[in-house]
N, C-alpha and C positions, 0 to 999 in steps of 0.2 A: 091617490090611486091613479095609475096611468090608464088611459083608454084611447080608442081610435076616434079621431075627429074628421069630419068631412066639411068642406066649405065649397060652395058652388059660385063661380064667377063667370063673367063673359070672357070671350077670347081676348078682347082688348085689355080688360083688367088683369087677366092672367099674366101678361107680360110684365106689368107693373108689380104685381105681387111676387113674381119670381125674383125680380130685382131687389125688392124690399126684404124678402126672406133671406136672400144671399147677404145683404148688408147686415142683417141681424145674426148671421151665422147659423141660421136654421137650414139644415140640408137633409134632414131625415123625413122625406115625404115623397110621394109620387103623384103624378097627375094623370087623370083619366078623362077621356072625352065623355060628355053627357049631353045629348041633343045638341043644342046650339051653345052650350056652356062647357066649362071645364071644372072638374072636381079635383080639389086638392085634398089628398088623403094623408093624414098624419097618424102614424102608428105609435102607440105607447107614449102619448104626450103627458108629461108631468103636470101637476097642478099649476105651476108657475108658467110653463110653456102654454098651457091652455089659456091662461089669462092674457098672455101676450098675443096669441093667435086670435082670440076673440076680439081683442082691441084692434088688431091690424085688419081683420076682415069685417069689422064694423058690426059684430053680433053681440057686443057686451052690454047693450042697452044704454051706453054712455056716448060712445064715439059717433061722430056725424060724417056722412060721406063728403068728399071734397067737392 
């Protein structure tokens, strides 16, 4: 089932995430300012896309920050 996902990152990390998302071919998202952070908003993310995004943003319970 597709659903909307939000990920909050720092401004510094947002630049890196944009690059990584582009390399993965993910381009159906928008970015919103949120206090001192940025929110990446993904509309209608499929189950597979959700897995990839959670891994990329480090919210899958497995991946570790660099």
